[in-house]
Biopython code that builds the backbone (N, CA, C, O; Angstrom):
import numpy as np
from Bio.PDB.StructureBuilder import StructureBuilder

atoms = [
    (1, "ASN", "N", (1.058, -70.192, -37.771)),
    (1, "ASN", "CA", (0.572, -71.162, -36.812)),
    (1, "ASN", "C", (0.021, -70.426, -35.610)),
    (1, "ASN", "O", (0.761, -69.709, -34.936)),
    (2, "HIS", "N", (-1.262, -70.587, -35.324)),
    (2, "HIS", "CA", (-1.909, -69.953, -34.186)),
    (2, "HIS", "C", (-2.466, -71.061, -33.307)),
    (2, "HIS", "O", (-3.329, -71.825, -33.738)),
    (3, "SER", "N", (-1.978, -71.149, -32.083)),
    (3, "SER", "CA", (-2.430, -72.200, -31.181)),
    (3, "SER", "C", (-3.129, -71.582, -29.988)),
    (3, "SER", "O", (-2.687, -70.560, -29.463)),
    (4, "THR", "N", (-4.213, -72.193, -29.561)),
    (4, "THR", "CA", (-4.924, -71.749, -28.382)),
    (4, "THR", "C", (-5.686, -72.927, -27.798)),
    (4, "THR", "O", (-6.281, -73.716, -28.532)),
    (5, "ALA", "N", (-5.666, -73.042, -26.501)),
    (5, "ALA", "CA", (-6.414, -74.085, -25.787)),
    (5, "ALA", "C", (-6.165, -75.474, -26.369)),
    (5, "ALA", "O", (-7.082, -76.291, -26.451)),
    (6, "GLY", "N", (-4.938, -75.736, -26.768)),
    (6, "GLY", "CA", (-4.598, -77.053, -27.280)),
    (6, "GLY", "C", (-5.014, -77.299, -28.721)),
    (6, "GLY", "O", (-4.790, -78.388, -29.250)),
    (7, "ARG", "N", (-5.620, -76.299, -29.368)),
    (7, "ARG", "CA", (-6.038, -76.462, -30.763)),
    (7, "ARG", "C", (-5.031, -75.764, -31.661)),
    (7, "ARG", "O", (-4.598, -74.646, -31.383)),
    (8, "ASN", "N", (-4.672, -76.430, -32.725)),
    (8, "ASN", "CA", (-3.691, -75.896, -33.656)),
    (8, "ASN", "C", (-4.415, -75.331, -34.873)),
    (8, "ASN", "O", (-5.107, -76.064, -35.580)),
    (9, "ARG", "N", (-4.259, -74.034, -35.121)),
    (9, "ARG", "CA", (-4.877, -73.390, -36.280)),
    (9, "ARG", "C", (-3.782, -73.003, -37.251)),
    (9, "ARG", "O", (-2.839, -72.303, -36.882)),
    (10, "LEU", "N", (-3.897, -73.453, -38.488)),
    (10, "LEU", "CA", (-2.832, -73.250, -39.452)),
    (10, "LEU", "C", (-2.949, -71.953, -40.233)),
    (10, "LEU", "O", (-1.972, -71.542, -40.860)),
    (11, "GLY", "N", (-4.080, -71.300, -40.227)),
    (11, "GLY", "CA", (-4.191, -70.038, -40.934)),
    (11, "GLY", "C", (-5.064, -70.129, -42.167)),
    (11, "GLY", "O", (-5.899, -71.026, -42.293)),
    (12, "VAL", "N", (-4.862, -69.194, -43.070)),
    (12, "VAL", "CA", (-5.732, -69.046, -44.233)),
    (12, "VAL", "C", (-4.897, -69.001, -45.506)),
    (12, "VAL", "O", (-3.673, -68.886, -45.453)),
    (13, "ILE", "N", (-5.567, -69.093, -46.649)),
    (13, "ILE", "CA", (-4.886, -68.861, -47.916)),
    (13, "ILE", "C", (-4.729, -67.352, -48.055)),
    (13, "ILE", "O", (-5.715, -66.617, -48.010)),
    (14, "THR", "N", (-3.516, -66.898, -48.220)),
    (14, "THR", "CA", (-3.269, -65.468, -48.380)),
    (14, "THR", "C", (-3.198, -65.134, -49.859)),
    (14, "THR", "O", (-3.265, -66.023, -50.709)),
    (15, "ARG", "N", (-3.064, -63.866, -50.162)),
    (15, "ARG", "CA", (-2.933, -63.456, -51.557)),
    (15, "ARG", "C", (-1.484, -63.462, -52.009)),
    (15, "ARG", "O", (-1.166, -62.999, -53.104)),
    (16, "ALA", "N", (-0.621, -63.980, -51.177)),
    (16, "ALA", "CA", (0.783, -64.121, -51.565)),
    (16, "ALA", "C", (0.912, -65.344, -52.467)),
    (16, "ALA", "O", (0.118, -66.280, -52.369)),
    (17, "GLY", "N", (1.896, -65.333, -53.330)),
    (17, "GLY", "CA", (2.127, -66.495, -54.178)),
    (17, "GLY", "C", (1.425, -66.398, -55.520)),
    (17, "GLY", "O", (0.960, -65.333, -55.925)),
    (18, "ASP", "N", (1.361, -67.514, -56.186)),
    (18, "ASP", "CA", (0.861, -67.599, -57.552)),
    (18, "ASP", "C", (-0.666, -67.502, -57.597)),
    (18, "ASP", "O", (-1.364, -68.355, -57.049)),
    (19, "GLU", "N", (-1.172, -66.469, -58.246)),
    (19, "GLU", "CA", (-2.612, -66.248, -58.341)),
    (19, "GLU", "C", (-3.301, -67.371, -59.112)),
    (19, "GLU", "O", (-4.402, -67.786, -58.750)),
    (20, "MET", "N", (-2.666, -67.862, -60.164)),
    (20, "MET", "CA", (-3.248, -68.930, -60.972)),
    (20, "MET", "C", (-3.381, -70.213, -60.153)),
    (20, "MET", "O", (-4.393, -70.907, -60.246)),
    (21, "LEU", "N", (-2.369, -70.527, -59.357)),
    (21, "LEU", "CA", (-2.423, -71.727, -58.522)),
    (21, "LEU", "C", (-3.561, -71.625, -57.515)),
    (21, "LEU", "O", (-4.296, -72.592, -57.314)),
    (22, "ARG", "N", (-3.715, -70.461, -56.877)),
    (22, "ARG", "CA", (-4.823, -70.270, -55.935)),
    (22, "ARG", "C", (-6.156, -70.459, -56.642)),
    (22, "ARG", "O", (-7.056, -71.110, -56.113)),
    (23, "SER", "N", (-6.284, -69.891, -57.839)),
    (23, "SER", "CA", (-7.535, -70.007, -58.592)),
    (23, "SER", "C", (-7.853, -71.461, -58.923)),
    (23, "SER", "O", (-8.998, -71.897, -58.802)),
    (24, "VAL", "N", (-6.843, -72.203, -59.338)),
    (24, "VAL", "CA", (-7.042, -73.615, -59.689)),
    (24, "VAL", "C", (-7.423, -74.427, -58.449)),
    (24, "VAL", "O", (-8.303, -75.286, -58.516)),
    (25, "LEU", "N", (-6.767, -74.161, -57.327)),
    (25, "LEU", "CA", (-7.093, -74.883, -56.094)),
    (25, "LEU", "C", (-8.526, -74.603, -55.652)),
    (25, "LEU", "O", (-9.242, -75.525, -55.261)),
    (26, "VAL", "N", (-8.953, -73.342, -55.707)),
    (26, "VAL", "CA", (-10.319, -72.996, -55.302)),
    (26, "VAL", "C", (-11.327, -73.573, -56.292)),
    (26, "VAL", "O", (-12.385, -74.047, -55.878)),
    (27, "ALA", "N", (-11.023, -73.543, -57.589)),
    (27, "ALA", "CA", (-11.927, -74.131, -58.586)),
    (27, "ALA", "C", (-12.066, -75.636, -58.363)),
    (27, "ALA", "O", (-13.169, -76.176, -58.446)),
    (28, "GLY", "N", (-10.964, -76.307, -58.084)),
    (28, "GLY", "CA", (-11.015, -77.742, -57.802)),
    (28, "GLY", "C", (-11.796, -78.047, -56.541)),
    (28, "GLY", "O", (-12.566, -79.006, -56.499)),
    (29, "ALA", "N", (-11.602, -77.236, -55.514)),
    (29, "ALA", "CA", (-12.330, -77.431, -54.259)),
    (29, "ALA", "C", (-13.826, -77.211, -54.473)),
    (29, "ALA", "O", (-14.649, -77.952, -53.936)),
    (30, "THR", "N", (-14.175, -76.196, -55.255)),
    (30, "THR", "CA", (-15.580, -75.917, -55.559)),
    (30, "THR", "C", (-16.207, -77.094, -56.305)),
    (30, "THR", "O", (-17.327, -77.501, -55.997)),
    (31, "ALA", "N", (-15.494, -77.631, -57.274)),
    (31, "ALA", "CA", (-16.001, -78.781, -58.031)),
    (31, "ALA", "C", (-16.186, -79.994, -57.127)),
    (31, "ALA", "O", (-17.170, -80.723, -57.257)),
    (32, "LEU", "N", (-15.249, -80.210, -56.217)),
    (32, "LEU", "CA", (-15.348, -81.350, -55.313)),
    (32, "LEU", "C", (-16.556, -81.207, -54.383)),
    (32, "LEU", "O", (-17.260, -82.185, -54.130)),
    (33, "ILE", "N", (-16.797, -80.000, -53.876)),
    (33, "ILE", "CA", (-17.955, -79.777, -53.001)),
    (33, "ILE", "C", (-19.249, -80.001, -53.775)),
    (33, "ILE", "O", (-20.179, -80.622, -53.259)),
    (34, "GLN", "N", (-19.318, -79.504, -54.999)),
    (34, "GLN", "CA", (-20.521, -79.712, -55.813)),
    (34, "GLN", "C", (-20.733, -81.196, -56.100)),
    (34, "GLN", "O", (-21.865, -81.680, -56.070)),
    (35, "HIS", "N", (-19.658, -81.913, -56.376)),
    (35, "HIS", "CA", (-19.747, -83.359, -56.607)),
    (35, "HIS", "C", (-20.272, -84.061, -55.355)),
    (35, "HIS", "O", (-21.113, -84.955, -55.442)),
    (36, "MET", "N", (-19.769, -83.650, -54.196)),
    (36, "MET", "CA", (-20.205, -84.247, -52.936)),
    (36, "MET", "C", (-21.691, -83.971, -52.711)),
    (36, "MET", "O", (-22.429, -84.855, -52.277)),
    (37, "ARG", "N", (-22.124, -82.759, -53.002)),
    (37, "ARG", "CA", (-23.526, -82.385, -52.793)),
    (37, "ARG", "C", (-24.468, -83.117, -53.742)),
    (37, "ARG", "O", (-25.646, -83.293, -53.431)),
    (38, "ARG", "N", (-23.961, -83.543, -54.893)),
    (38, "ARG", "CA", (-24.810, -84.246, -55.866)),
    (38, "ARG", "C", (-24.953, -85.723, -55.545)),
    (38, "ARG", "O", (-25.567, -86.461, -56.316)),
    (39, "GLY", "N", (-24.405, -86.168, -54.437)),
    (39, "GLY", "CA", (-24.626, -87.544, -54.038)),
    (39, "GLY", "C", (-23.434, -88.459, -54.185)),
    (39, "GLY", "O", (-23.603, -89.658, -54.403)),
    (40, "SER", "N", (-22.247, -87.929, -54.072)),
    (40, "SER", "CA", (-21.055, -88.773, -54.122)),
    (40, "SER", "C", (-21.098, -89.793, -52.992)),
    (40, "SER", "O", (-21.616, -89.509, -51.912)),
    (41, "LYS", "N", (-20.556, -90.978, -53.243)),
    (41, "LYS", "CA", (-20.519, -92.010, -52.209)),
    (41, "LYS", "C", (-19.452, -91.723, -51.161)),
    (41, "LYS", "O", (-19.506, -92.254, -50.052)),
    (42, "ARG", "N", (-18.481, -90.882, -51.514)),
    (42, "ARG", "CA", (-17.443, -90.528, -50.549)),
    (42, "ARG", "C", (-17.991, -89.535, -49.545)),
    (42, "ARG", "O", (-18.824, -88.691, -49.876)),
    (43, "ARG", "N", (-17.519, -89.642, -48.322)),
    (43, "ARG", "CA", (-17.950, -88.737, -47.264)),
    (43, "ARG", "C", (-16.737, -88.022, -46.703)),
    (43, "ARG", "O", (-15.696, -88.634, -46.464)),
    (44, "TRP", "N", (-16.878, -86.740, -46.499)),
    (44, "TRP", "CA", (-15.864, -85.918, -45.845)),
    (44, "TRP", "C", (-16.549, -85.259, -44.656)),
    (44, "TRP", "O", (-17.048, -84.141, -44.776)),
    (45, "PRO", "N", (-16.581, -85.939, -43.500)),
    (45, "PRO", "CA", (-17.323, -85.403, -42.344)),
    (45, "PRO", "C", (-16.901, -83.989, -41.949)),
    (45, "PRO", "O", (-17.752, -83.164, -41.616)),
    (46, "TRP", "N", (-15.602, -83.698, -41.982)),
    (46, "TRP", "CA", (-15.164, -82.359, -41.580)),
    (46, "TRP", "C", (-15.675, -81.309, -42.554)),
    (46, "TRP", "O", (-15.996, -80.192, -42.147)),
    (47, "LEU", "N", (-15.756, -81.656, -43.850)),
    (47, "LEU", "CA", (-16.244, -80.713, -44.854)),
    (47, "LEU", "C", (-17.754, -80.535, -44.734)),
    (47, "LEU", "O", (-18.259, -79.421, -44.869)),
    (48, "GLU", "N", (-18.468, -81.611, -44.484)),
    (48, "GLU", "CA", (-19.916, -81.512, -44.292)),
    (48, "GLU", "C", (-20.238, -80.644, -43.082)),
    (48, "GLU", "O", (-21.165, -79.835, -43.121)),
    (49, "ALA", "N", (-19.466, -80.815, -42.002)),
    (49, "ALA", "CA", (-19.672, -79.990, -40.805)),
    (49, "ALA", "C", (-19.349, -78.527, -41.095)),
    (49, "ALA", "O", (-20.049, -77.631, -40.624)),
    (50, "LEU", "N", (-18.301, -78.287, -41.861)),
    (50, "LEU", "CA", (-17.923, -76.918, -42.212)),
    (50, "LEU", "C", (-19.007, -76.260, -43.063)),
    (50, "LEU", "O", (-19.338, -75.094, -42.850)),
    (51, "LEU", "N", (-19.559, -76.997, -44.024)),
    (51, "LEU", "CA", (-20.619, -76.453, -44.878)),
    (51, "LEU", "C", (-21.883, -76.146, -44.085)),
    (51, "LEU", "O", (-22.647, -75.255, -44.457)),
    (52, "ALA", "N", (-22.108, -76.874, -42.995)),
    (52, "ALA", "CA", (-23.266, -76.604, -42.145)),
    (52, "ALA", "C", (-23.094, -75.292, -41.377)),
    (52, "ALA", "O", (-24.075, -74.644, -41.013)),
    (53, "ARG", "N", (-21.826, -74.903, -41.134)),
    (53, "ARG", "CA", (-21.545, -73.700, -40.342)),
    (53, "ARG", "C", (-21.207, -72.480, -41.179)),
    (53, "ARG", "O", (-21.508, -71.354, -40.784)),
    (54, "LYS", "N", (-20.586, -72.690, -42.333)),
    (54, "LYS", "CA", (-20.021, -71.581, -43.104)),
    (54, "LYS", "C", (-20.615, -71.525, -44.508)),
    (54, "LYS", "O", (-21.230, -72.479, -44.983)),
    (55, "ALA", "N", (-20.413, -70.390, -45.149)),
    (55, "ALA", "CA", (-20.879, -70.202, -46.524)),
    (55, "ALA", "C", (-20.096, -71.108, -47.476)),
    (55, "ALA", "O", (-18.977, -71.529, -47.184)),
    (56, "PHE", "N", (-20.718, -71.393, -48.622)),
    (56, "PHE", "CA", (-20.132, -72.292, -49.617)),
    (56, "PHE", "C", (-18.733, -71.847, -50.027)),
    (56, "PHE", "O", (-17.806, -72.657, -50.048)),
    (57, "LYS", "N", (-18.573, -70.563, -50.354)),
    (57, "LYS", "CA", (-17.278, -70.075, -50.837)),
    (57, "LYS", "C", (-16.201, -70.152, -49.754)),
    (57, "LYS", "O", (-15.044, -70.445, -50.053)),
    (58, "LEU", "N", (-16.572, -69.892, -48.508)),
    (58, "LEU", "CA", (-15.598, -70.014, -47.417)),
    (58, "LEU", "C", (-15.160, -71.466, -47.248)),
    (58, "LEU", "O", (-13.986, -71.744, -47.006)),
    (59, "ALA", "N", (-16.108, -72.387, -47.377)),
    (59, "ALA", "CA", (-15.767, -73.807, -47.280)),
    (59, "ALA", "C", (-14.870, -74.224, -48.446)),
    (59, "ALA", "O", (-13.963, -75.037, -48.269)),
    (60, "ALA", "N", (-15.117, -73.675, -49.633)),
    (60, "ALA", "CA", (-14.283, -73.998, -50.796)),
    (60, "ALA", "C", (-12.855, -73.511, -50.586)),
    (60, "ALA", "O", (-11.907, -74.216, -50.930)),
    (61, "VAL", "N", (-12.688, -72.319, -50.028)),
    (61, "VAL", "CA", (-11.344, -71.799, -49.761)),
    (61, "VAL", "C", (-10.665, -72.631, -48.673)),
    (61, "VAL", "O", (-9.464, -72.890, -48.756)),
    (62, "ALA", "N", (-11.414, -73.051, -47.660)),
    (62, "ALA", "CA", (-10.844, -73.899, -46.611)),
    (62, "ALA", "C", (-10.381, -75.233, -47.193)),
    (62, "ALA", "O", (-9.313, -75.729, -46.836)),
    (63, "LEU", "N", (-11.177, -75.812, -48.083)),
    (63, "LEU", "CA", (-10.793, -77.065, -48.727)),
    (63, "LEU", "C", (-9.578, -76.858, -49.628)),
    (63, "LEU", "O", (-8.680, -77.699, -49.656)),
    (64, "ALA", "N", (-9.541, -75.748, -50.362)),
    (64, "ALA", "CA", (-8.382, -75.440, -51.207)),
    (64, "ALA", "C", (-7.124, -75.314, -50.355)),
    (64, "ALA", "O", (-6.052, -75.770, -50.753)),
    (65, "ASN", "N", (-7.255, -74.698, -49.191)),
    (65, "ASN", "CA", (-6.132, -74.568, -48.262)),
    (65, "ASN", "C", (-5.643, -75.948, -47.826)),
    (65, "ASN", "O", (-4.441, -76.211, -47.794)),
    (66, "LYS", "N", (-6.582, -76.814, -47.497)),
    (66, "LYS", "CA", (-6.218, -78.170, -47.069)),
    (66, "LYS", "C", (-5.541, -78.936, -48.211)),
    (66, "LYS", "O", (-4.548, -79.629, -47.987)),
    (67, "LEU", "N", (-6.069, -78.816, -49.423)),
    (67, "LEU", "CA", (-5.466, -79.481, -50.580)),
    (67, "LEU", "C", (-4.050, -78.968, -50.835)),
    (67, "LEU", "O", (-3.151, -79.743, -51.159)),
    (68, "ALA", "N", (-3.860, -77.658, -50.685)),
    (68, "ALA", "CA", (-2.530, -77.073, -50.893)),
    (68, "ALA", "C", (-1.539, -77.602, -49.860)),
    (68, "ALA", "O", (-0.395, -77.908, -50.197)),
    (69, "ARG", "N", (-1.974, -77.711, -48.603)),
    (69, "ARG", "CA", (-1.082, -78.227, -47.563)),
    (69, "ARG", "C", (-0.741, -79.693, -47.793)),
    (69, "ARG", "O", (0.397, -80.106, -47.569)),
    (70, "ILE", "N", (-1.718, -80.483, -48.240)),
    (70, "ILE", "CA", (-1.462, -81.898, -48.534)),
    (70, "ILE", "C", (-0.486, -82.018, -49.701)),
    (70, "ILE", "O", (0.473, -82.787, -49.636)),
    (71, "ALA", "N", (-0.733, -81.253, -50.773)),
    (71, "ALA", "CA", (0.147, -81.308, -51.950)),
    (71, "ALA", "C", (1.570, -80.891, -51.592)),
    (71, "ALA", "O", (2.535, -81.516, -52.030)),
    (72, "TRP", "N", (1.695, -79.834, -50.797)),
    (72, "TRP", "CA", (3.028, -79.367, -50.394)),
    (72, "TRP", "C", (3.758, -80.446, -49.599)),
    (72, "TRP", "O", (4.931, -80.720, -49.856)),
    (73, "LYS", "N", (3.080, -81.050, -48.648)),
    (73, "LYS", "CA", (3.693, -82.092, -47.817)),
    (73, "LYS", "C", (4.150, -83.270, -48.675)),
    (73, "LYS", "O", (5.234, -83.812, -48.461)),
    (74, "LEU", "N", (3.330, -83.663, -49.641)),
    (74, "LEU", "CA", (3.694, -84.780, -50.515)),
    (74, "LEU", "C", (4.899, -84.436, -51.381)),
    (74, "LEU", "O", (5.770, -85.279, -51.596)),
    (75, "MET", "N", (4.955, -83.200, -51.881)),
    (75, "MET", "CA", (6.098, -82.796, -52.709)),
    (75, "MET", "C", (7.377, -82.732, -51.891)),
    (75, "MET", "O", (8.433, -83.163, -52.354)),
    (76, "VAL", "N", (7.292, -82.200, -50.682)),
    (76, "VAL", "CA", (8.486, -82.043, -49.843)),
    (76, "VAL", "C", (8.996, -83.393, -49.351)),
    (76, "VAL", "O", (10.202, -83.640, -49.341)),
    (77, "SER", "N", (8.075, -84.268, -48.943)),
    (77, "SER", "CA", (8.475, -85.545, -48.351)),
    (77, "SER", "C", (8.729, -86.634, -49.394)),
    (77, "SER", "O", (9.454, -87.591, -49.122)),
    (78, "GLY", "N", (8.140, -86.496, -50.584)),
    (78, "GLY", "CA", (8.280, -87.532, -51.604)),
    (78, "GLY", "C", (7.399, -88.743, -51.348)),
    (78, "GLY", "O", (7.534, -89.761, -52.028)),
    (79, "GLU", "N", (6.502, -88.648, -50.378)),
    (79, "GLU", "CA", (5.601, -89.758, -50.055)),
    (79, "GLU", "C", (4.476, -89.840, -51.079)),
    (79, "GLU", "O", (4.274, -88.927, -51.879)),
    (80, "HIS", "N", (3.741, -90.961, -51.035)),
    (80, "HIS", "CA", (2.546, -91.135, -51.845)),
    (80, "HIS", "C", (1.341, -90.799, -50.983)),
    (80, "HIS", "O", (1.374, -90.969, -49.764)),
    (81, "TYR", "N", (0.281, -90.322, -51.616)),
    (81, "TYR", "CA", (-0.927, -89.958, -50.880)),
    (81, "TYR", "C", (-1.621, -91.214, -50.368)),
    (81, "TYR", "O", (-1.827, -92.171, -51.115)),
    (82, "ARG", "N", (-1.975, -91.203, -49.100)),
    (82, "ARG", "CA", (-2.723, -92.297, -48.475)),
    (82, "ARG", "C", (-3.973, -91.694, -47.839)),
    (82, "ARG", "O", (-3.876, -91.058, -46.789)),
    (83, "PRO", "N", (-5.151, -91.880, -48.454)),
    (83, "PRO", "CA", (-6.369, -91.294, -47.876)),
    (83, "PRO", "C", (-6.713, -91.954, -46.550)),
    (83, "PRO", "O", (-6.422, -93.130, -46.330)),
    (84, "ILE", "N", (-7.337, -91.181, -45.675)),
    (84, "ILE", "CA", (-7.764, -91.750, -44.402)),
    (84, "ILE", "C", (-8.984, -92.625, -44.643)),
    (84, "ILE", "O", (-9.710, -92.430, -45.618)),
    (85, "ALA", "N", (-9.208, -93.576, -43.770)),
    (85, "ALA", "CA", (-10.275, -94.556, -43.962)),
    (85, "ALA", "C", (-11.652, -93.902, -43.996)),
    (85, "ALA", "O", (-12.526, -94.375, -44.722)),
    (86, "SER", "N", (-11.877, -92.825, -43.231)),
    (86, "SER", "CA", (-13.200, -92.209, -43.187)),
    (86, "SER", "C", (-13.557, -91.511, -44.495)),
    (86, "SER", "O", (-14.731, -91.227, -44.734)),
    (87, "ALA", "N", (-12.573, -91.228, -45.346)),
    (87, "ALA", "CA", (-12.847, -90.562, -46.621)),
    (87, "ALA", "C", (-13.109, -91.557, -47.742)),
    (87, "ALA", "O", (-13.482, -91.155, -48.845)),
    (88, "LEU", "N", (-12.924, -92.830, -47.485)),
    (88, "LEU", "CA", (-13.130, -93.842, -48.516)),
    (88, "LEU", "C", (-14.588, -94.266, -48.552)),
    (88, "LEU", "O", (-15.252, -94.280, -47.515)),
    (89, "PRO", "N", (-15.102, -94.614, -49.742)),
    (89, "PRO", "CA", (-16.483, -95.091, -49.803)),
    (89, "PRO", "C", (-16.610, -96.432, -49.089)),
    (89, "PRO", "O", (-15.664, -97.218, -49.027)),
    (90, "ALA", "N", (-17.784, -96.668, -48.563)),
    (90, "ALA", "CA", (-18.029, -97.938, -47.882)),
    (90, "ALA", "C", (-17.899, -99.078, -48.884)),
    (90, "ALA", "O", (-18.290, -98.944, -50.043)),
    (91, "ALA", "N", (-17.357, -100.183, -48.436)),
    (91, "ALA", "CA", (-17.178, -101.339, -49.312)),
    (91, "ALA", "C", (-18.541, -101.905, -49.688)),
    (91, "ALA", "O", (-19.421, -102.057, -48.840)),
    (92, "ALA", "N", (-18.701, -102.209, -50.951)),
    (92, "ALA", "CA", (-19.952, -102.794, -51.425)),
    (92, "ALA", "C", (-20.013, -104.256, -50.997)),
    (92, "ALA", "O", (-18.990, -104.941, -50.994)),
    (93, "PRO", "N", (-21.189, -104.738, -50.637)),
    (93, "PRO", "CA", (-21.297, -106.146, -50.265)),
    (93, "PRO", "C", (-20.973, -107.046, -51.457)),
    (93, "PRO", "O", (-21.323, -106.735, -52.596)),
    (94, "ALA", "N", (-20.317, -108.137, -51.188)),
    (94, "ALA", "CA", (-19.939, -109.076, -52.248)),
    (94, "ALA", "C", (-21.196, -109.705, -52.843)),
    (94, "ALA", "O", (-22.125, -110.083, -52.128)),
    (95, "GLN", "N", (-21.198, -109.805, -54.167)),
    (95, "GLN", "CA", (-22.346, -110.412, -54.833)),
    (95, "GLN", "C", (-22.022, -111.858, -55.162)),
    (95, "GLN", "O", (-20.917, -112.180, -55.596)),
    (96, "LEU", "N", (-22.985, -112.704, -54.951)),
    (96, "LEU", "CA", (-22.794, -114.134, -55.206)),
    (96, "LEU", "C", (-23.252, -114.504, -56.578)),
    (96, "LEU", "O", (-23.166, -115.669, -56.965)),
]
sb = StructureBuilder()
sb.init_structure("model")
sb.init_model(0)
sb.init_chain("A")
sb.init_seg("    ")
for serial, (resi, resn, name, xyz) in enumerate(atoms, 1):
    if name == "N":
        sb.init_residue(resn, " ", resi, " ")
    sb.init_atom(name, np.array(xyz, "f"), 0.0, 1.0, " ", f" {name:<3s}", serial, name[0])
structure = sb.get_structure()
């Protein structure tokens, strides 16, 4: 945990731990970014902003890190995943 100027930075994916798990997380993150780039209806504003600033592979590792932290929190707490509203696709208008 690295904090500065009121911003909380959690760090990076290290080479510690299971190599296969890291590979799967990065592969999944890469697939998700490619899906998003091909016109997915879902929007991830923080990921789009990151891709505008950083290289594709760095963004994939950052997303893998985020996925790992979410998965860990869910396993430890026993909670169910609840996506934030900004990550959900816009509701389609009702058809008559």
